[in-house]
C-alpha positions in Angstrom: -14.5 -4.6 32.2 -12.0 -4.4 35.0 -10.5 -1.0 35.7 -7.0 -2.2 34.7 -8.3 -3.4 31.4 -9.8 -0.1 30.4 -6.4 1.1 29.3 -5.6 -1.9 27.1 -6.1 -1.6 23.4 -8.0 -4.3 21.4 -5.9 -7.1 20.0 -4.1 -5.9 16.8 -4.9 -2.2 17.4 -1.8 -0.1 17.8 -1.1 3.5 18.7 1.8 5.8 18.0 3.7 7.5 20.9 6.5 10.1 20.8 8.9 10.2 19.1 7.5 7.6 16.6 4.3 9.6 16.0 6.3 12.6 15.0 8.6 10.5 12.8 5.6 9.0 11.0 4.0 12.4 10.4 7.2 13.9 9.0 7.6 10.9 6.7 3.9 11.2 5.6 4.5 14.7 4.6 7.7 13.8 2.7 6.0 11.0 0.8 3.0 13.1 -0.1 5.3 15.8 -1.3 6.9 13.2 -3.5 3.5 12.3 -5.0 2.7 16.0 -5.5 6.0 16.3 -7.5 4.7 13.6 -9.8 1.4 15.3 -10.3 -0.7 13.3 -7.9 -3.5 15.2 -6.1 -4.2 14.5 -2.5 -7.7 13.3 -1.5 -9.1 12.6 2.0 -12.0 10.2 1.9 -14.2 9.8 5.1 -13.4 7.0 7.6 -16.9 5.6 7.1 -19.4 5.3 4.2 -22.5 3.5 3.2 -21.5 -0.2 3.1 -22.6 -0.6 -0.6 -20.2 2.1 -1.7 -17.3 0.6 0.2 -17.8 -2.9 -1.2 -18.8 -2.2 -4.8 -16.9 -4.5 -7.1 -14.3 -5.6 -4.6 -15.3 -9.1 -3.7 -15.9 -11.2 -0.6 -12.4 -10.8 1.0 -12.9 -7.0 1.6 -16.4 -7.6 2.8 -15.2 -10.0 5.5 -12.5 -7.5 6.6 -14.9 -4.6 7.0 -16.4 -3.5 10.3 -20.1 -2.7 9.9 -22.4 -0.5 12.0 -25.8 1.1 11.8 -26.2 4.8 11.2 -28.6 6.1 13.9 -29.7 9.0 11.7 -30.7 7.1 8.5 -30.9 3.5 9.7 -28.6 2.5 6.9 -25.7 0.1 7.3 -22.3 1.8 7.2 -18.8 0.4 6.9 -15.5 1.6 8.4 -13.1 1.5 5.5 -10.7 -1.4 5.3 -9.2 -0.2 2.0 -9.2 3.4 0.6 -8.9 2.3 -3.1 -12.7 1.9 -3.6 -13.2 5.3 -2.0 -10.7 6.9 -4.4 -12.4 5.1 -7.3 -15.8 6.6 -6.3 -14.3 10.0 -6.0 -12.8 9.8 -9.5 -16.1 8.4 -11.0 -18.6 10.7 -9.3 -17.0 13.7 -7.8 -14.2 14.7 -10.2 -15.6 13.5 -13.5 -12.2 14.0 -15.2 -12.2 13.1 -18.9 -8.5 12.5 -19.3 -6.1 10.6 -16.9 -6.4 11.7 -13.3 -3.7 11.0 -10.6 -4.8 10.8 -7.0 -3.0 9.9 -3.8 -4.0 9.5 -0.1 -2.7 8.6 3.3 -5.1 7.7 6.2 -6.0 5.1 8.7 -8.1 2.0 7.8 -9.5 -0.7 10.1 -9.5 -4.4 9.6 -11.6 -7.1 11.3 -8.5 -9.3 11.2 -4.8 -8.6 10.5 -3.5 -9.2 7.0 -0.8 -11.4 8.4 0.9 -12.2 11.7 3.1 -9.2 11.5 0.4 -6.7 10.6 -1.8 -4.4 12.8 -5.5 -4.1 12.3 -5.3 -0.3 11.9 -2.6 0.3 9.3 -1.9 3.8 8.0 -2.6 3.2 4.4 -0.6 5.2 1.9 -1.1 4.9 -1.8 -1.6 6.4 -5.3 -4.1 5.6 -8.1 -4.0 6.5 -11.8 -7.4 6.6 -13.6 -8.3 7.0 -17.2 -5.4 5.2 -19.0 -5.4 1.6 -20.1 -1.9 1.2 -21.6 1.4 -0.1 -20.1 2.6 3.5 -19.6 0.4 3.9 -16.6 1.4 0.6 -15.1 5.1 1.5 -15.5 4.5 4.9 -13.9 2.7 3.5 -10.9 5.3 0.7 -10.3 8.1 3.3 -10.6 6.3 5.6 -8.1 5.8 2.6 -5.7 9.6 1.8 -5.9 10.5 5.5 -5.5 8.3 5.6 -2.3 10.4 2.8 -0.8 13.6 4.7 -1.7 12.3 7.9 -0.1 11.2 6.2 3.1 14.6 4.5 3.2 13.6 0.9 3.3 16.6 -1.2 4.0 17.8 -4.1 1.8 17.5 -5.1 -1.8 14.1 -4.7 -3.4 12.5 -7.5 -5.4 9.5 -6.8 -7.6 6.9 -9.6 -7.9 5.0 -9.5 -11.2 1.9 -11.5 -12.2 -1.1 -11.2 -14.6 -4.6 -12.1 -13.5 -5.6 -12.4 -17.2 -3.7 -15.7 -17.4 -6.0 -17.2 -14.7 -9.1 -15.7 -16.2 -8.4 -17.0 -19.7 -7.6 -20.5 -18.4 -10.9 -20.6 -16.5 -12.7 -19.6 -19.7 -11.0 -22.2 -21.8 -11.3 -25.1 -19.3 -14.9 -24.2 -18.6 -14.7 -24.8 -14.8 -17.9 -24.0 -12.9 -17.9 -21.4 -10.1 -17.2 -23.9 -7.3 -14.4 -25.5 -9.2 -12.8 -22.2 -9.9 -13.0 -21.3 -6.2 -11.4 -24.6 -5.2 -8.7 -24.3 -7.8 -8.0 -20.7 -6.8 -7.7 -21.7 -3.2 -5.2 -24.4 -4.0 -3.2 -22.0 -6.2 -3.0 -19.5 -3.3 -1.6 -22.2 -1.1 0.7 -23.7 -3.8 -0.8 -27.1 -2.9 0.7 -28.9 -5.9 -0.4 -32.5 -5.0 -4.0 -31.3 -4.4 -3.9 -29.5 -7.7 -2.8 -32.5 -9.6 -5.6 -34.6 -8.1 -8.2 -31.9 -8.7 -7.2 -31.5 -12.4 -7.2 -35.2 -13.0 -10.8 -35.4 -11.9 -12.2 -32.0 -13.1 -10.7 -31.8 -16.7 -10.9 -34.3 -19.5 -8.8 -32.5 -22.2 -5.1 -33.5 -21.8 -3.8 -30.1 -22.9 -6.0 -28.3 -20.5 -4.9 -30.6 -17.7 -1.3 -29.7 -18.4 -2.1 -26.0 -18.4 -3.8 -26.2 -15.0 -1.1 -28.4 -13.5 1.7 -26.2 -14.8 0.3 -22.8 -13.8 1.4 -23.0 -10.1 4.8 -24.0 -11.3 5.3 -21.0 -13.6 7.2 -18.8 -11.2 10.8 -17.6 -11.0 13.1 -15.6 -13.3 12.5 -14.4 -16.8 13.1 -18.0 -18.1 9.6 -19.0 -17.0 8.1 -16.6 -19.5 9.7 -18.6 -22.3 8.3 -21.8 -20.8 4.9 -20.2 -20.5 4.8 -19.1 -24.2 5.7 -22.7 -25.2 3.0 -24.1 -22.9 0.3 -21.6 -24.0 1.3 -21.5 -27.7 -2.2 -22.7 -28.8 -4.0 -19.6 -27.4 -3.0 -16.1 -28.6 -4.6 -14.3 -25.6 -2.5 -16.3 -23.1 0.7 -15.6 -25.1 -0.3 -11.9 -25.4 -0.6 -11.6 -21.6 2.9 -13.3 -21.1 4.4 -11.0 -23.8 2.9 -7.9 -22.1 4.3 -9.0 -18.8 7.8 -9.3 -20.2 7.7 -5.9 -22.0 6.5 -4.3 -18.7 9.4 -5.9 -16.8 11.9 -4.6 -19.3 10.6 -1.0 -19.1 10.6 -1.1 -15.3 14.2 -2.3 -15.2 15.2 0.5 -17.6 13.6 3.1 -15.3 14.4 1.6 -11.9 17.9 0.4 -11.5 19.1 -2.0 -8.8 15.9 -4.1 -8.4 15.3 -7.8 -9.2 12.1 -9.1 -10.8 10.4 -12.3 -9.9 7.5 -13.6 -12.1 4.6 -15.6 -10.8 1.8 -16.3 -13.3 -0.3 -18.0 -10.6 -0.4 -14.9 -8.4 -4.1 -14.0 -7.7 -3.7 -11.3 -5.1 -7.1 -9.6 -5.0 -8.4 -11.8 -7.9 -11.9 -10.4 -7.5 -10.4 -6.9 -7.3 -7.7 -6.8 -10.1 -8.1 -7.3 -13.8 -4.6 -7.3 -15.3 -1.1 -6.9 -14.1 -0.5 -7.3 -10.3 2.7 -6.5 -8.5 4.3 -6.3 -5.1 7.6 -5.2 -3.6 9.6 -7.3 -1.2 12.8 -7.1 0.8 14.7 -10.0 2.4 14.3 -8.4 5.9 10.5 -8.7 5.9 8.4 -11.7 5.1 5.4 -9.9 3.6 4.9 -7.5 0.8 6.1 -3.9 1.5 3.7 -2.5 -1.0 1.4 -4.0 -3.6 -1.1 -3.1 -6.3 -2.2 -3.7 -9.8 -4.7 -2.9 -12.5 -8.4 -2.9 -11.5 -10.4 -1.6 -14.5 -13.7 -3.2 -13.5 -14.2 -1.1 -10.4 -14.9 2.0 -12.5 -17.7 0.2 -14.3 -19.2 -0.9 -11.0 -19.4 2.8 -9.9 -21.3 3.6 -13.1 -18.4 5.1 -15.0 -16.1 2.7 -16.9 -12.5 4.0 -16.5 -9.3 2.0 -16.5 -7.4 2.2 -13.3 -4.1 1.1 -11.7 -2.5 1.9 -8.3 -0.7 0.6 -5.3 -0.8 0.9 -1.5 1.3 0.3 1.6 1.3 0.6 5.3 3.4 3.7 6.1 4.0 2.5 9.7 5.5 -0.8 8.4 7.7 1.0 5.9 9.1 3.3 8.7 9.7 0.2 10.9 11.9 -1.2 8.1 13.5 2.1 7.2 17.3 2.4 7.2 17.0 6.0 8.3 18.3 6.6 11.8 15.4 7.0 14.3 15.4 10.2 16.2 17.9 9.9 19.1 16.4 11.9 21.9 14.7 15.3 21.5 16.3 17.6 18.9 14.5 20.6 20.3 16.2 23.6 21.7 15.5 24.4 25.4 14.7 28.1 26.0 14.6 29.7 29.4 11.3 30.9 31.0 10.5 34.6 30.7 8.7 37.3 28.7 11.8 39.3 27.7 11.1 40.7 24.3 14.5 39.9 22.9 14.1 36.3 24.1 10.6 36.0 22.5 12.0 37.3 19.2 14.8 34.8 19.3 12.4 32.0 19.9 10.1 33.1 17.1 13.1 33.4 14.7 14.2 29.9 15.5 10.7 28.4 15.1 10.3 30.2 11.8 13.5 28.7 10.5 12.2 25.2 11.2 13.7 24.6 14.6 11.8 23.0 17.5 11.9 25.3 20.6 10.5 24.4 24.0 10.4 27.2 26.4 10.6 26.2 30.1 7.7 27.0 32.4 8.2 28.7 35.7 9.6 26.1 38.0 9.8 23.4 35.4 12.6 20.8 35.7 13.6 19.2 32.4 14.3 15.5 32.3 18.0 14.7 32.3 19.3 14.1 28.8 16.2 15.2 27.0 17.7 18.3 25.4 21.0 18.6 23.7 20.9 22.3 22.9 19.8 25.4 24.8 19.2 29.1 24.1 21.3 31.3 26.3 22.0 35.0 26.5 25.6 36.0 25.6 26.1 39.7 26.0 23.2 41.2 24.3 22.4 38.3 21.9 20.5 35.1 22.4 22.5 32.2 20.9 22.1 28.4 20.7 24.8 26.3 22.5 25.3 22.7 23.3 24.1 21.5 26.7 
């Protein structure tokens, strides 16, 4: 590697410099304080684990996105986490052993082999919350409300739209239509791409029953406002499980709207975000100013069983750095610190300690130090016998 290239970061890997790093850290504390006020306990999983632990029950997508390395001590294959949710599920299943519902939150760096989208970095700062041990809609409503409150606390600009789907609709259709594994994978891929002509051709060849053909053809078209739920109930009227999933989605949306004012809801019954990962309701938050999901999550009950302890679970995650980039909060203009003169005078040192204890940021000049012009807006000066803060 050439000398000039040693200072370049790998593609998609980003670092935070002043003042953005300070802003991210202050916001991290603010959001984690929010989660604490809701009763969510902070956990800090390790950056790397045995690969089997990281990938238990999460499907091929996360496997492909995980960096792998060999542990020189044990010879085992380790993985650098690409998602903290499986780690938190392991902690709930094997370390905490809580019998009732447990609420856990986290914020830490993860590493991806490839970016999630063209706008994403490969080392996002993943922020999230998980609720274990409760299978009813109450926990889904709580987690969605907390996700939306997170966006409000961070100050994300623009109207928020909540995208709701239900993986059970796809699962039930696959069961009823009896597609084999390859056919399911092909159909799922076409659904993700919303490739309607391909889906129509696929269904015509793969399914003989006319009603089942209609189900599979219409599924990718069941997206939009609450009206599509009425269409879905009419379409799936012959199967009570499908109707129950649609009804549950409508009831969930109504409860979220009661609790979270000012949001709009978009339904998409063909949404399969993390299909191998989630088992029920899936959701994501969007804003017009950003082309990707701000935060996303859903129910993933099966992961607890894969860790040897079957517990229902629901949660969400987001990239804190992305949220701050979209925040309407004013970025820090210059350095808000107070410039204090050099010296060991006891009254000066007492004044500096008082200011720092009150939450102020005080930088004391070094002997001979020349401050950059415009860096400071306030200074600590001696007036009579008192040290006071004045504007520069």
